[in-house]
Structure formats: C-alpha cells, structure tokens
C-alpha positions as CSV (number, residue, x, y, z in Angstrom):
1,M,-7.6,11.7,18.3
2,Y,-7.8,9.0,20.9
3,K,-6.3,9.6,24.3
4,Y,-3.5,7.1,23.8
5,T,-2.5,8.8,20.6
6,K,-2.3,12.1,22.3
7,R,-0.3,10.7,25.2
8,I,2.4,9.2,22.9
9,L,2.7,12.2,20.7
10,C,3.0,14.6,23.6
11,A,6.2,12.9,24.6
12,S,7.9,14.3,21.5
13,L,5.9,17.6,21.3
14,A,8.7,19.5,22.9
15,S,11.1,18.5,20.1
16,L,8.5,19.2,17.4
17,M,7.8,22.7,18.7
18,A,11.4,23.4,17.8
19,I,10.1,23.8,14.3
20,S,8.8,27.2,15.2
21,A,12.3,28.3,15.8
22,F,13.4,27.6,12.2
23,A,10.4,27.1,10.0
24,G,11.1,30.5,8.5
25,C,14.9,30.3,8.6
26,G,16.3,32.7,6.1
27,D,12.9,34.4,5.5
28,S,11.7,36.9,8.1
29,S,8.2,36.8,6.6
30,T,7.6,33.3,7.9
31,E,7.9,34.1,11.6
32,S,4.1,33.7,11.9
33,S,4.4,30.1,10.9
34,S,5.4,29.1,14.4
35,Q,1.8,28.4,15.6
36,G,1.0,26.2,12.7
37,S,4.3,24.3,13.0
38,S,4.0,23.6,16.7
39,S,0.6,22.0,16.3
40,Q,1.9,19.1,14.3
41,G,2.6,17.0,17.3
42,S,-1.1,17.1,18.2
43,S,-4.0,15.9,16.2
44,G,-4.0,17.7,12.9
45,T,-5.6,20.9,13.9
46,G,-2.9,23.1,12.4
47,S,-3.6,24.9,9.1
48,T,-1.0,24.4,6.3
49,A,-1.7,28.1,5.3
50,E,0.1,29.1,8.5
51,V,3.2,27.0,7.9
52,Q,6.3,27.5,5.6
53,Q,6.2,24.8,3.0
54,Y,9.4,23.0,1.9
55,T,10.3,20.7,-0.9
56,V,12.8,17.8,-0.5
57,D,15.5,19.8,-2.1
58,Q,15.0,22.8,0.2
59,M,14.9,20.5,3.2
60,M,18.1,18.8,2.2
61,A,19.9,22.1,1.7
62,D,19.4,23.4,5.2
63,A,20.2,21.3,8.3
64,Q,18.3,23.7,10.5
65,I,15.1,23.1,8.5
66,A,15.7,19.3,8.5
67,M,17.0,18.7,12.0
68,G,16.4,21.6,14.2
69,D,18.7,21.4,17.1
70,E,19.2,17.6,16.8
71,D,22.7,16.3,16.4
72,N,24.6,13.1,17.0
73,V,21.5,11.3,15.7
74,T,21.1,7.5,15.6
75,L,18.2,6.1,13.6
76,K,17.0,2.7,12.7
77,V,15.1,2.1,9.4
78,W,13.0,-0.9,8.5
79,G,12.5,-2.0,4.9
80,P,11.9,-5.3,3.0
81,Q,14.9,-7.6,2.4
82,A,15.0,-7.0,-1.3
83,S,15.4,-3.3,-0.8
84,I,18.0,-3.2,2.0
85,E,21.1,-2.7,-0.1
86,L,19.7,0.2,-2.0
87,L,17.9,1.6,1.1
88,Q,21.3,1.7,3.0
89,K,22.9,3.5,0.1
90,Q,20.1,6.1,0.1
91,C,20.4,6.5,3.8
92,D,24.2,6.9,3.5
93,A,23.7,9.6,1.0
94,F,21.3,11.4,3.5
95,V,24.0,11.0,6.2
96,Q,26.7,12.4,4.0
97,N,24.6,15.4,3.0
98,F,24.2,16.5,6.5
99,K,27.7,15.6,7.4
100,D,28.7,18.2,4.8
101,L,26.3,20.6,6.5
102,G,27.9,20.0,9.9
103,R,25.6,17.4,11.5
104,T,26.3,13.8,12.6
105,I,23.8,11.1,11.8
106,T,24.2,7.3,12.0
107,I,21.5,5.1,10.2
108,E,21.1,1.4,10.4
109,C,18.9,-0.3,7.9
110,V,17.3,-3.6,9.0
111,A,15.2,-6.1,6.9
112,Q,11.6,-6.1,8.0
113,G,8.7,-7.0,5.6
114,E,6.0,-4.4,5.2
115,S,3.3,-6.9,5.9
116,D,4.5,-7.5,9.5
117,A,5.8,-4.0,10.2
118,A,2.7,-2.7,12.0
119,A,2.4,-5.7,14.2
120,N,6.0,-5.4,15.3
121,V,5.7,-1.7,16.0
122,K,2.6,-2.3,18.1
123,T,4.3,-5.1,20.0
124,D,7.2,-2.9,21.2
125,P,7.2,0.7,19.9
126,S,10.3,1.5,21.9
127,A,12.3,-1.2,20.1
128,A,10.9,-0.6,16.7
129,A,12.5,1.4,13.9
130,D,12.4,5.1,13.9
131,V,11.3,5.0,10.2
132,F,9.5,2.0,8.8
133,A,7.7,0.9,5.6
134,F,4.2,-0.5,5.8
135,A,1.3,-1.4,3.6
136,S,-1.6,1.1,3.4
137,D,-4.1,-1.2,5.0
138,Q,-2.1,-1.1,8.2
139,G,-2.3,2.7,8.5
140,L,-5.6,2.7,10.5
141,D,-4.3,0.5,13.3
142,L,-1.1,2.5,13.5
143,F,-3.1,5.7,13.7
144,N,-5.7,4.4,16.2
145,G,-3.0,3.2,18.6
146,G,-0.9,6.4,18.3
147,Y,2.1,4.6,16.9
148,V,3.0,7.0,14.1
149,Q,3.7,10.7,14.2
150,Q,1.7,13.1,12.1
151,V,3.7,14.3,9.1
152,R,5.4,17.7,9.5
153,L,3.0,20.3,8.3
154,N,6.0,21.9,6.4
155,Y,6.1,18.9,4.1
156,R,2.4,18.4,3.5
157,E,1.9,20.6,0.5
158,D,4.8,19.0,-1.4
159,L,3.4,15.5,-0.7
160,E,-0.1,16.5,-1.7
161,S,0.9,18.2,-4.9
162,K,3.2,15.3,-6.1
163,S,1.5,12.1,-4.9
164,I,-1.1,10.0,-6.7
165,S,-4.3,11.3,-5.2
166,E,-5.4,7.9,-3.9
167,A,-2.0,7.3,-2.3
168,Y,-2.2,10.6,-0.5
169,D,-5.8,9.8,0.6
170,T,-4.7,6.6,2.3
171,V,-2.4,8.5,4.7
172,K,-5.2,10.8,5.9
173,F,-6.8,10.1,9.3
174,Q,-9.2,12.0,11.5
175,G,-10.0,10.9,15.1
176,A,-13.2,11.7,17.0
177,D,-11.5,14.7,18.7
178,D,-9.8,16.0,15.6
179,A,-10.9,19.3,14.0
180,E,-9.6,18.1,10.6
181,E,-7.7,15.3,8.9
182,G,-4.0,14.9,9.5
183,I,-1.4,13.2,7.4
184,Y,0.3,10.3,9.1
185,A,2.7,8.7,6.6
186,Y,4.8,9.4,3.5
187,P,3.6,7.7,0.3
188,E,6.4,5.5,-0.9
189,T,5.0,3.3,-3.7
190,G,1.9,3.3,-5.9
191,D,1.9,-0.3,-7.1
192,N,0.8,-2.6,-4.2
193,S,-1.8,-4.5,-6.3
194,Y,-2.0,-7.3,-8.7
195,V,-2.7,-8.0,-12.4
196,L,-2.7,-11.0,-14.8
197,F,0.7,-12.3,-15.8
198,Y,0.7,-14.8,-18.7
199,D,2.8,-16.8,-21.1
200,K,2.4,-15.2,-24.6
201,R,3.2,-18.6,-26.2
202,V,0.0,-20.0,-24.7
203,L,-2.5,-17.1,-24.4
204,S,-3.1,-14.4,-27.0
205,D,-3.9,-10.7,-26.3
206,E,-7.5,-11.5,-27.1
207,D,-7.7,-14.5,-24.8
208,V,-6.6,-12.6,-21.7
209,K,-9.4,-10.1,-21.9
210,T,-11.9,-12.4,-20.3
211,M,-12.0,-15.2,-17.7
212,E,-13.9,-17.3,-20.2
213,G,-11.3,-16.9,-22.9
214,I,-8.5,-17.8,-20.4
215,M,-10.2,-20.9,-19.0
216,K,-11.1,-22.1,-22.5
217,V,-7.4,-22.1,-23.5
218,C,-6.2,-23.5,-20.2
219,N,-8.7,-26.4,-20.4
220,E,-7.7,-27.2,-24.0
221,E,-3.9,-26.8,-23.5
222,K,-4.0,-28.5,-20.0
223,K,-2.2,-25.6,-18.4
224,Y,-3.0,-23.9,-15.1
225,F,-4.5,-20.5,-14.2
226,A,-3.5,-19.6,-10.7
227,F,-5.7,-17.0,-8.8
228,N,-5.6,-17.2,-5.0
229,L,-9.2,-16.4,-4.2
230,G,-8.7,-18.1,-0.8
231,D,-6.7,-15.1,0.3
232,G,-8.9,-12.1,1.1
233,F,-6.5,-9.7,-0.7
234,Y,-7.5,-11.5,-3.9
235,G,-10.8,-13.0,-3.0
236,C,-12.3,-9.5,-2.5
237,V,-12.7,-9.3,-6.3
238,V,-16.0,-11.2,-5.9
239,P,-17.9,-8.6,-3.8
240,F,-16.0,-5.7,-5.3
241,T,-16.9,-6.8,-8.9
242,A,-20.5,-6.9,-7.7
243,G,-20.4,-3.2,-6.7
244,G,-19.5,-3.7,-3.1
245,T,-17.5,-1.1,-1.2
246,L,-16.1,-0.7,2.3
247,S,-16.5,2.0,5.0
248,L,-15.9,2.4,8.7
249,S,-18.1,3.3,11.6
250,E,-17.7,6.7,13.1
251,D,-15.5,5.4,15.9
252,L,-13.2,3.8,13.2
253,Q,-13.5,0.4,14.9
254,T,-16.1,-1.5,12.9
255,Q,-16.0,-2.4,9.2
256,V,-19.2,-1.5,7.4
257,L,-19.8,-3.6,4.2
258,N,-21.9,-1.9,1.5
259,Y,-22.8,-5.2,-0.2
260,D,-26.0,-6.3,-2.0
261,Y,-26.4,-10.1,-1.6
262,D,-28.2,-10.6,-4.9
263,Q,-25.4,-8.8,-6.9
264,V,-22.6,-10.5,-5.0
265,N,-24.2,-13.9,-5.4
266,A,-24.6,-13.5,-9.1
267,V,-20.8,-12.8,-9.4
268,A,-20.1,-15.7,-7.0
269,K,-22.1,-18.1,-9.2
270,A,-20.2,-17.0,-12.2
271,F,-16.9,-18.0,-10.5
272,V,-18.4,-21.3,-9.3
273,D,-19.6,-22.2,-12.8
274,L,-16.4,-21.2,-14.5
275,C,-13.7,-22.1,-12.1
276,S,-14.8,-24.8,-9.7
277,T,-15.7,-27.0,-12.6
278,S,-12.2,-26.9,-14.2
279,D,-9.2,-29.1,-13.3
280,Y,-6.9,-26.3,-14.5
281,F,-8.0,-23.5,-12.2
282,K,-5.9,-23.3,-9.0
283,S,-6.7,-21.2,-5.9
284,E,-3.3,-21.4,-4.2
285,D,-0.4,-19.4,-2.8
286,V,0.8,-17.9,-6.1
287,N,3.9,-16.6,-4.5
288,Q,5.0,-20.1,-4.0
289,T,3.9,-21.7,-7.3
290,L,3.5,-19.3,-10.2
291,V,7.1,-18.5,-11.0
292,S,8.1,-22.2,-11.0
293,G,5.0,-23.0,-13.0
294,F,6.0,-20.5,-15.6
295,K,9.5,-21.9,-15.7
296,N,8.5,-25.6,-16.2
297,G,5.7,-24.7,-18.7
298,T,2.8,-26.0,-16.6
299,Y,1.1,-22.6,-16.0
300,A,-0.4,-20.4,-18.6
301,C,-1.1,-17.5,-16.4
302,G,-1.7,-16.2,-12.9
303,V,-2.8,-13.2,-10.9
304,V,-0.1,-11.9,-8.6
305,G,1.3,-8.6,-7.4
306,S,4.1,-6.2,-8.4
307,W,6.6,-7.9,-6.0
308,Q,6.9,-10.8,-8.4
309,I,7.6,-8.8,-11.6
310,A,11.4,-9.4,-11.6
311,N,11.0,-13.2,-10.9
312,I,8.4,-13.6,-13.7
313,E,10.6,-11.7,-16.1
314,V,13.4,-14.2,-15.4
315,A,11.0,-17.1,-15.9
316,L,9.4,-16.0,-19.1
317,G,11.7,-13.5,-20.6
318,E,10.3,-12.0,-23.8
319,N,7.3,-14.3,-23.5
320,M,6.0,-12.4,-20.5
321,G,2.7,-10.7,-20.9
322,A,0.9,-8.5,-18.3
323,V,-2.5,-6.9,-18.4
324,K,-5.2,-5.6,-16.1
325,L,-7.5,-8.1,-14.7
326,P,-10.0,-9.7,-17.1
327,T,-13.8,-9.5,-17.2
328,I,-16.2,-12.3,-16.1
329,N,-19.6,-12.9,-17.7
330,V,-22.4,-12.5,-15.1
331,N,-25.8,-13.3,-16.4
332,G,-24.9,-12.4,-19.9
333,E,-23.0,-9.2,-19.1
334,D,-19.2,-8.9,-19.1
335,K,-18.1,-7.3,-15.8
336,Q,-14.6,-6.0,-15.2
337,L,-12.9,-7.6,-12.2
338,I,-12.5,-5.0,-9.5
339,S,-9.4,-5.5,-7.3
340,M,-8.0,-4.1,-4.1
341,Y,-5.4,-1.5,-4.8
342,G,-2.8,-0.7,-2.1
343,Y,0.1,1.6,-1.5
344,K,3.2,1.4,0.7
345,H,4.2,4.2,3.0
346,L,6.9,5.2,5.3
347,G,5.9,6.0,8.9
348,V,7.8,7.7,11.7
349,N,7.6,6.1,15.1
350,A,5.8,8.2,17.6
351,Q,8.5,7.3,20.2
352,T,11.5,8.2,18.1
353,K,14.1,10.2,20.1
354,Y,14.9,12.2,17.0
355,P,11.5,13.3,15.5
356,M,12.9,16.1,13.3
357,T,15.6,14.0,11.6
358,A,13.4,11.0,11.3
359,Q,10.7,13.1,9.5
360,A,13.4,14.6,7.2
361,L,14.7,11.1,6.4
362,A,11.2,9.8,5.5
363,F,10.6,12.9,3.4
364,Y,13.8,12.3,1.5
365,L,13.3,8.6,1.0
366,T,9.9,9.2,-0.6
367,G,11.2,12.0,-2.8
368,E,11.5,11.8,-6.6
369,E,15.2,10.9,-6.6
370,C,14.8,7.9,-4.3
371,Q,11.6,6.7,-5.9
372,T,13.3,6.9,-9.4
373,Q,16.2,4.8,-8.1
374,R,13.9,2.2,-6.6
375,C,11.9,2.0,-9.8
376,K,15.0,1.5,-11.9
377,E,16.9,-0.9,-9.6
378,L,14.0,-2.8,-7.8
379,G,11.1,-2.4,-10.2
380,W,9.0,-0.6,-7.6
381,G,6.2,1.5,-8.9
382,P,6.3,5.1,-7.7
383,S,3.7,7.1,-5.8
384,I,4.6,10.4,-7.4
385,Q,2.2,11.1,-10.3
386,S,4.8,12.6,-12.6
387,L,6.9,9.5,-12.4
388,V,3.8,7.3,-13.0
389,D,3.2,9.3,-16.2
390,S,6.8,9.1,-17.3
391,D,8.4,6.7,-19.8
392,L,10.1,5.0,-16.9
393,V,6.8,3.5,-15.9
394,Q,4.7,3.5,-19.1
395,D,7.4,1.6,-21.0
396,N,7.4,-1.1,-18.4
397,I,4.8,-3.7,-19.4
398,A,4.1,-5.0,-15.9
399,L,4.1,-1.6,-14.1
400,S,1.9,0.0,-16.7
401,A,-0.6,-2.9,-16.4
402,I,-0.7,-2.4,-12.6
403,Y,-1.4,1.3,-12.9
404,A,-4.1,0.5,-15.6
405,Q,-5.8,-1.7,-13.0
406,R,-6.0,1.2,-10.6
407,E,-9.0,2.5,-12.5
408,F,-10.8,-0.7,-11.6
409,S,-10.0,-1.0,-7.9
410,I,-11.0,-0.1,-4.4
411,P,-8.2,1.6,-2.3
412,Q,-6.6,-0.6,0.3
413,A,-7.2,1.7,3.2
414,N,-9.3,1.9,6.3
415,I,-9.6,-1.8,6.3
416,R,-9.9,-3.7,9.6
417,T,-7.7,-6.9,9.7
418,A,-10.9,-8.9,10.3
419,F,-11.8,-8.3,6.7
420,F,-9.3,-10.6,5.1
421,N,-9.8,-14.1,6.5
422,P,-13.6,-14.2,6.1
423,T,-13.3,-12.8,2.6
424,G,-10.6,-15.3,1.7
425,A,-12.7,-18.2,3.1
426,Y,-15.6,-17.2,1.0
427,G,-13.6,-16.8,-2.2
428,G,-11.8,-20.1,-1.6
429,Y,-15.2,-21.9,-1.0
430,L,-16.6,-20.6,-4.3
431,V,-13.9,-22.2,-6.5
432,D,-13.5,-25.4,-4.5
433,P,-15.0,-28.3,-6.5
434,T,-15.5,-30.4,-3.4
435,K,-17.9,-28.0,-1.8
436,D,-21.7,-27.8,-1.9
437,H,-22.7,-24.9,-4.1
438,S,-26.4,-25.1,-3.6
439,D,-28.4,-21.9,-3.2
440,A,-28.9,-22.5,0.5
441,E,-25.2,-23.1,1.2
442,M,-24.1,-20.2,-1.0
443,K,-26.3,-17.9,1.2
444,A,-25.0,-19.5,4.4
445,Q,-21.4,-18.9,3.3
446,Y,-22.1,-15.3,2.4
447,D,-23.8,-14.6,5.7
448,N,-20.9,-16.2,7.6
449,M,-18.4,-13.9,5.7
450,V,-20.4,-10.8,6.5
451,E,-20.9,-11.7,10.1
452,N,-17.3,-12.4,10.7
453,I,-16.1,-9.2,9.1
454,T,-18.6,-6.8,10.7
455,V,-18.5,-8.2,14.3
456,S,-17.2,-5.5,16.6
C-alpha cells in the first residue's frame, strides 16, 4: 500500500492488535490466530486461514469479540437523509445490545449523501464520521489515500460467503507494496444502478424491449422518454454497449479504456439517428423531472436509478412498469444496452478512535437483519445474495428489474473521477439535435472524450 495509507493505519494498529487477545475467546484452539489478526491494520498481508472467523450473530453475542477493551465509546455515522430515522434505530439497537453486555456506546447518525461522502472524508478525516456510507466508485480514492481501514480479517469469510460476488469484488484493493488483496469496506446495497421505468397505460411490455419501439410510441403519442446521456453515469452505455471496458494502470492512478472506435462509433450513430432526431427524447436530469412528468402524464418512460422507486410508485401506482434496459439496433443487429452497475458500502474511518467498535457496527449494519429492514422500509436492494434471491426482492417489480440488469452491466469500481464528465459530454453531444454529427466531428468528439479520461 502507499506510504500515506500505512502512516494513517499505523496510528490505530495498537488498538487493532488487541484482536489477538480475544480472537479466540472461549476457544483455546484459536490462540494461533493472533498473528493473522494483528496484521489487519497493515496492508492485507494476513491470511484468513490463520484467523478465527465470526458471523454477525457471534460478534453481537460477545462484547470482547466486538469491542476488545474499548468502552465509553462515542461514534458518528453518516448515511443519506432518507435513511437517517431507520439508521438511528438500528444503531440504537446495537447500543442496547452492548449495554446489556456491560459496555457503554453512544452513536450519533448524521445525514450525508453517499455521493459526497468520500470528498468530505478526504477534506478532513479527523472531523468525518467513524462509519460512513459511500458509492462503490469512490472506493479507489479512499483506498489510495489511506482514508479507510481494512476490514477485520475475522469478518472477511462471512462477508465473502454472503455477498453478491461483484459487490464483494468492489471492496477489494491491492497496492503496489501489498502481498495480496485486502477488503476495505462492508457491502451494504446491491442496487446502485438504473433501469427503464414506464407508464403501462402508454407503453406495452413489447414496446419497452427496444429503443426503437419506445421512440415510435413516444413520437406517436407525443410523450417524452427521459434518459440523461449527458451524465457519464448514464452516458457510459454508449461505449459499454459497444463492448468497451475499463481498467487501471498498475499504479492505480490512470484510467485505461479498452475501447474500439469503430464499434463505439457504430453505437453512437444509432443513438444519433434515433434520439437526436426526435422532439420527444430528453437528455436531462431525470431526478428533477421524471417523477413530475409521470404525475402530469407528459412522460411515457425514463431511465433512472433505484433511489427513485418509491417516488415513481406514488406517481404511477399500479400503472408503474420497470424492466431492464432495452436494446438498440446497430447496423441491423439488436444490441442490449450495457450499463454501469454500482454498489454502496460502509467504510470505517482510518482515524477513528474506536476501531474495534466501529468495525463491529459496520459489520452489524450490513448484516442480514439490517439489510432486510432497509429493503422493507426504504426499498433498498440488498447486497446479500440470499436476500436477492428471496421473494422480498423477486416480488418487487422495480428491484427485480434492477437485479436483472446486473447481467448486462460493468461494475462501478476502480473508476477514476475523470471518467464521468468526458463520458457525459460525449453522450450529451450524441443526442443533441443542435450539434454537428458529421463523421469528422463524431471522431473529434470521441477523441476528446478519450483524451480527457486517460490524461494522468
């Protein structure tokens, strides 16, 4: 790992080494686990085979396992505004559990959106929350800067066995000096992506299978299709549908685009021909317009993420439809739109004064009980595979559509922030009817996107 990361983590290493004192509490056969446990404050060199593994239930049943010698603990937790009431209830239950086990904990939950969490942690780690939620694409910056602790090795096996494989993969990082990958966050949700929501009174199940079918009805019925290609989170469907993928240089600093211009340009032209020529295609901030458009009947459909499910359900009621993204016809071939698919995680601040308790809290909050509560009360899609497969998710039309799109997606991980603006500018250009879409200009716009993304 990078030197700064090691410097930050060493500050709490003394506390983390306390794990060795109780990793095998109640089982004398686990005394040898101390070496593996004490390594977790460094850079992922410990082997999970050397460490006693715990489930959430086991951790919650033993204060020594969860907290070590920490007591009179005060923690701050960040989560999005919509979740604060439930988050505080869950944290209060955690507090009461350890009060019953003879420990004192105080937890304050503060509203902080996941999209800005990493930036705020980086601005002032000492003032940031001990435990905070963030989107998976922010994990790389948090790891590179040494802002998050490595997950306790004692919890790794449980997380790996229960989590969606891709969600677990997005919390793995390995620096240049690391012997192996470490785990640097706790998977919290598995639904940070987008699908097509539509008004079933306007569009049929057959119509929404293809971009062409959607635009035909929208043009005839004079109703809008909203898809914010001007935002790189959505605009990436153009290069991804063309077979493009992302990777990183060995130093984890430079974005490498595995794009083929001819293939990307073919998909780009399909969007130009279909969308820039219609008065009823809107590339706009769907978070600001789609719900109201459904309410007043001016919108037939739109592409947006899981965070708008509850609002769209209110707007459309039983007329709400939700499906994976449609196909688009490219030179006579129907190509499935490939999206970016993200996850949300809980990280533990590398500068927390209470690393043991903070890790225990993050483990608890991402456990099955808490994920089930959030799915039922907030509509959040879980990151635990058994919950994804359950009726709780599969009977939910919107969540099941989002998980169906996962098959046709690129994981939102190891993405440099420089990726989004150029990708959005390119996507927005393609569907803007006022722009020049000549071959020369199309190539120039593509080259500009690539250059701005890959610049070091």
